[in-house]
C-alpha positions as MATLAB code, in Angstrom:
seq = 'MVSYFTATGNSLYIAKQLGNEPVSIPQIINNTDLTFEADKIGIVCPVYGHEMPKMVKEFIKKATFKTDYFYIILTYGMLHGGAAELADKYTKSVGKKVDYAKAIVMVDNFLPNFDMVEQCAIDKKIPENLALIKADINSKKRMIEKAGFKNKMIHKGYMAMVKNQDETVWSKFKVEDTCVLCGTCTKVCPVGAIKLTDTKAEHTMKNCQACYACVHACPTKAIKFTIPEKNPDVRYRNENITLDEIVKANNQM';
ca = [
      41.220   -5.030  -55.791;
      38.396   -7.720  -56.361;
      34.580   -6.730  -57.174;
      31.945   -9.404  -56.827;
      28.048   -9.999  -57.621;
      26.492  -12.355  -55.329;
      22.649  -13.573  -54.716;
      23.526  -16.678  -51.520;
      26.776  -15.556  -50.807;
      28.769  -17.974  -52.643;
      30.790  -15.725  -54.883;
      31.267  -13.413  -51.928;
      32.908  -15.644  -49.561;
      35.515  -16.535  -52.577;
      35.669  -12.669  -52.977;
      36.290  -12.246  -50.034;
      39.731  -14.780  -49.069;
      41.257  -13.414  -52.422;
      40.741   -9.550  -51.160;
      40.457   -7.428  -48.670;
      37.264   -5.242  -48.682;
      36.144   -6.673  -51.933;
      33.437   -4.108  -53.474;
      29.952   -4.973  -54.605;
      29.017   -4.830  -58.445;
      25.405   -3.587  -57.944;
      26.819   -0.213  -55.811;
      29.154    0.429  -58.053;
      27.747    0.228  -62.070;
      25.977    2.965  -62.148;
      29.390    5.242  -60.741;
      29.960    7.915  -63.298;
      33.782    7.185  -62.537;
      34.456    3.382  -63.121;
      37.909    3.512  -63.492;
      40.459    1.054  -61.322;
      43.926    0.716  -61.348;
      46.015   -2.399  -59.020;
      48.279   -4.691  -59.298;
      45.525   -7.159  -59.449;
      42.352   -6.477  -60.491;
      39.888   -9.061  -60.197;
      36.024  -10.460  -60.590;
      33.642  -12.894  -58.420;
      30.928  -13.891  -60.037;
      28.836  -17.504  -59.960;
      27.458  -18.544  -63.816;
      23.717  -18.794  -65.266;
      23.979  -20.871  -68.554;
      27.446  -21.270  -67.911;
      27.859  -17.190  -68.685;
      28.410  -14.531  -66.327;
      25.210  -12.672  -64.897;
      24.179   -9.280  -67.241;
      25.516   -6.690  -65.199;
      28.713   -8.524  -64.802;
      28.904   -7.826  -68.537;
      27.954   -4.721  -68.091;
      30.357   -3.605  -66.013;
      33.675   -5.285  -67.825;
      32.354   -3.500  -71.769;
      31.864    0.261  -69.315;
      34.946    0.379  -67.095;
      38.661    0.549  -66.988;
      40.932   -2.017  -65.738;
      44.608   -0.691  -65.513;
      46.985   -3.367  -64.526;
      48.892   -5.887  -65.842;
      46.414   -9.538  -64.462;
      43.200   -8.896  -64.741;
      41.190  -12.543  -63.446;
      37.669  -14.182  -63.337;
      36.707  -16.709  -61.210;
      32.988  -18.025  -61.681;
      31.403  -19.681  -59.211;
      28.853  -22.649  -60.136;
      27.116  -25.914  -58.902;
      27.199  -28.674  -61.027;
      29.114  -28.268  -64.787;
      30.034  -24.851  -65.539;
      29.996  -25.538  -69.677;
      33.146  -23.847  -70.115;
      32.246  -20.866  -68.543;
      35.951  -19.807  -68.073;
      36.513  -19.961  -72.101;
      32.758  -18.149  -72.232;
      33.806  -15.090  -70.167;
      37.145  -14.947  -71.930;
      35.228  -14.790  -75.375;
      33.105  -11.625  -73.800;
      35.114  -10.012  -72.126;
      37.763   -9.922  -75.464;
      34.867   -8.753  -77.287;
      34.144   -5.561  -75.817;
      38.423   -5.045  -75.761;
      39.538   -6.509  -72.747;
      41.672   -9.068  -71.915;
      41.711  -11.500  -68.543;
      44.758  -13.112  -67.790;
      43.336  -15.617  -65.941;
      39.885  -17.329  -65.640;
      38.493  -20.469  -63.254;
      35.769  -21.671  -62.392;
      34.859  -23.170  -58.444;
      32.255  -25.666  -57.461;
      30.216  -24.173  -54.853;
      26.441  -25.802  -53.748;
      24.181  -25.643  -56.504;
      21.243  -23.805  -55.198;
      19.019  -23.703  -58.455;
      16.036  -25.319  -56.280;
      13.852  -26.954  -59.058;
      16.971  -29.553  -59.817;
      18.779  -29.239  -56.163;
      17.379  -30.569  -53.076;
      19.861  -27.743  -51.091;
      20.012  -30.835  -47.951;
      21.967  -32.832  -50.671;
      23.515  -30.045  -52.111;
      24.889  -28.714  -48.927;
      26.335  -32.755  -47.538;
      28.694  -32.784  -50.787;
      32.508  -32.385  -50.018;
      32.759  -30.326  -53.014;
      36.587  -29.891  -51.943;
      36.186  -25.989  -51.974;
      38.919  -24.643  -49.553;
      41.507  -27.059  -51.258;
      40.089  -25.402  -54.897;
      40.569  -22.289  -53.468;
      44.264  -22.572  -51.776;
      45.219  -23.877  -55.832;
      43.158  -20.485  -57.293;
      45.021  -18.647  -54.064;
      48.495  -19.903  -55.584;
      47.805  -18.818  -58.940;
      46.969  -15.894  -58.715;
      49.632  -14.661  -56.385;
      51.831  -15.937  -58.350;
      49.917  -14.141  -61.475;
      49.807  -16.949  -63.329;
      48.506  -16.941  -67.143;
      45.492  -19.072  -68.234;
      41.447  -19.820  -68.729;
      40.333  -22.975  -67.934;
      39.773  -24.877  -71.178;
      36.183  -26.496  -71.183;
      36.533  -30.076  -72.272;
      33.970  -31.782  -74.728;
      31.769  -33.049  -71.744;
      31.484  -28.954  -70.721;
      30.920  -27.754  -74.577;
      28.353  -30.353  -74.926;
      26.702  -29.640  -72.093;
      26.477  -25.500  -73.351;
      25.685  -26.422  -76.311;
      22.787  -28.658  -75.250;
      21.355  -25.529  -73.265;
      21.875  -22.878  -76.065;
      19.643  -25.241  -77.987;
      17.133  -25.578  -75.161;
      16.864  -22.413  -74.605;
      16.872  -20.741  -77.916;
      13.398  -19.469  -78.332;
      12.842  -18.661  -75.025;
      11.635  -15.781  -73.182;
      14.144  -13.968  -71.346;
      11.845  -12.871  -68.424;
      12.494  -15.454  -65.479;
       9.378  -13.950  -62.936;
       6.737  -15.914  -64.496;
       8.538  -18.870  -62.948;
       8.285  -17.238  -59.856;
       4.947  -16.850  -57.021;
       4.508  -15.086  -54.541;
       1.956  -16.856  -51.949;
      -0.318  -15.175  -49.331;
       1.949  -16.115  -47.119;
       4.714  -12.960  -47.646;
       4.756  -10.725  -44.563;
       6.301   -7.450  -45.944;
       8.633   -7.581  -44.552;
      10.634   -6.232  -46.881;
      13.241   -8.591  -47.313;
      13.708   -9.653  -51.016;
      13.635   -5.552  -52.064;
      16.788   -5.100  -50.254;
      18.443   -8.379  -51.538;
      17.829   -7.440  -55.209;
      20.710   -5.874  -57.155;
      18.626   -4.440  -59.413;
      15.773   -2.877  -57.339;
      13.303   -5.027  -59.060;
      10.878   -5.208  -56.115;
       8.213   -3.531  -54.560;
       5.903   -3.911  -52.155;
       2.097   -3.784  -52.214;
      -0.481   -3.325  -50.060;
      -1.019   -6.928  -50.216;
       2.717   -9.014  -51.547;
       5.941   -8.583  -52.690;
       6.121   -7.789  -56.121;
       8.218   -8.181  -59.447;
       8.585   -5.449  -61.414;
      10.514   -7.303  -64.126;
      12.607   -4.787  -64.868;
      16.431   -5.755  -65.346;
      15.508   -8.923  -63.968;
      19.639  -11.025  -63.768;
      17.878  -14.441  -62.589;
      19.929  -13.976  -59.433;
      17.315  -16.081  -57.109;
      18.510  -13.396  -54.246;
      15.151  -12.924  -53.705;
      14.134  -16.600  -53.156;
      16.337  -17.691  -51.007;
      16.019  -14.964  -48.731;
      12.502  -14.942  -48.283;
      11.947  -15.343  -44.308;
       8.472  -17.160  -45.023;
       9.199  -18.615  -48.593;
       6.791  -17.227  -49.704;
       8.402  -16.611  -53.166;
       8.594  -19.931  -54.890;
       9.047  -21.165  -58.747;
       5.836  -22.008  -60.400;
       7.775  -25.522  -61.630;
       8.172  -28.308  -59.350;
      11.259  -27.553  -56.657;
      13.420  -30.777  -55.421;
      12.584  -29.812  -51.669;
      10.309  -27.099  -51.556;
      11.039  -26.670  -47.152;
      14.811  -25.672  -47.837;
      16.508  -22.354  -48.779;
      20.018  -21.355  -49.454;
      22.734  -19.440  -47.937;
      26.484  -20.003  -48.108;
      27.178  -20.632  -44.412;
      30.358  -18.491  -44.302;
      28.210  -14.955  -45.249;
      25.353  -13.451  -43.399;
      22.176  -11.730  -44.588;
      23.062   -8.361  -43.967;
      26.000   -8.732  -45.855;
      23.820   -9.757  -49.295;
      22.308   -6.511  -48.036;
      24.839   -4.361  -47.803;
      26.092   -6.216  -51.769;
      22.256   -5.851  -52.987;
      20.048   -3.658  -51.807;
      19.265   -0.497  -54.031;
      16.826    1.441  -51.912;
];
């Protein structure tokens, strides 16, 4: 059994390679029964600020995993900041045990820092790295990926930077008049935090996960960061995943 959280398709792509019919966390997190039993149970999700999304943390806290092998795979784009160790630390804090946790590098889709054309041109050895992870899981290898000094320092610096920042991220976005009220953003939001007004999309700011699915999925690129983007003319979705799949995973309407 594999569950996942995805915004641009990277984590969904990995989840599909690790198990048949992976389950979307946004679609099940409000179920009254979150008990799962299987030989192996896994979670695939991106890292935001080197940690799992808030919803994934909530899911792990609420769920009961009946298995002798629980693993977490974390997708990231540049530096993971010790994401596996941080995931292990959180999971222990809520009384759960991770047997295997590892990060895998993918396209980094944080638009203020990265040009999607340049990112997609980089060979990040995804098939090779994924094959190693699959072999580890198939053999039930027990390991938490070590952060290393560089990643620990990166995370320490990041935490110092955001210490006094407002958690609300929607203020970093703007919806321009090119919005055509298609509703795509409302369908890809995993928490249903976007609604349509008479003129354009509007974010309610409620429980935003800072996943940027709305930014990347907007067909007219009407949703933009208020800070400069490396290449405002380009958005990203994993080439192996369709928009319909992301809608199916996240739609709360």
